[in-house]
N, C-alpha and C positions, 0 to 999 in steps of 0.2 A: 142621245139614247131614248132608246126605247125600250120601255122593261114590259114583259109578258108575262104571265101567269100561264107555264106548262104543267095544266094540271093531271093531266093524264102519266109526265113524264116525270111530278111530285117535288118542278123545281120552278125555280125563274129563267129564263132567257134575255143578254142584257145584248140591245142589235145596236151597232152603229148607224148612227142615222145617215151618215152620207154615204157609205157606198152598199148599205142594206143588207150588210154582211153580225154573223152570229159572235158576240165578242167573248163572251165565257156564260155559261152553267154557274147558279149557282142554285146550291143546295141539296139534298135527296129525298126519300120516302125514309117519312120515318117521325114518333115524337118528340125528340133530344132539342134544346137551341139549334137553330139553322139546319135543321129538316125542315119537311112539309110532309100532311094529307090534303093531298089535290087541292093546292093554293088556288082561292078565290080569287082575291082584288091584292092590290097594289096599287100603287101611290108612290108619289116620291117629293119629300119634304120637297123647303125652300133651302133647308143645309144639305140637299145630297143625298139623304138618309132611304132608305128601300123600307114602309111599308106594311104589311104584308097577313093576311089574310087567309084563312085555310078551316077545316074541320070548323076547332075548337075556342080558335088565340088570332093574340093578335102579336105579329113581329115587330122589331127595328130593327134592321141591316144594313149594315156600310156596301156600300156595292163590292168589296173585298169577299163578302160573305163573313165580317164581324159583328155576333147576335153584340146591340146594344145594348135592346129588353126583350123581355117576355112579360107581356099582359098578364096577371093572372083568374083564369076564365070562370073561376069561381068561386072568385071574392071582388066580384063588380057594386059596387055600391050603390045602393041604390037597386038596386035588380036581384045582386044574386048569384051570379051564373049566367052564361054569355049560352044563345042558344048554341045550334046547332049552324053549322053551314052562312056561315059571318059574309056573304056574295059583295057585300057592299060598302062604302066607305068615304067620309068624305074627310076634308085634315083642313082644318082651324089654325091663320096664323099666328 
């Protein structure tokens, strides 16, 4: 599976690696859990969860689109608030 942050359409696109076809799209434009405003970065955890950043937050979802958690951008320990447009991320096992 290849996961693409489809910024212009405010969603994630999941592609089958074997044949290069789109398997499904997740999300739509908005600020509710499971919605995105210009998703910028996406990573897949070892457990298969999708970690996605957009303008002001980080969300963790299953490949079925269920929201596991949304990190509160206003209460980041030691920082106070996440900045705008979170372009990068790294996962630590």
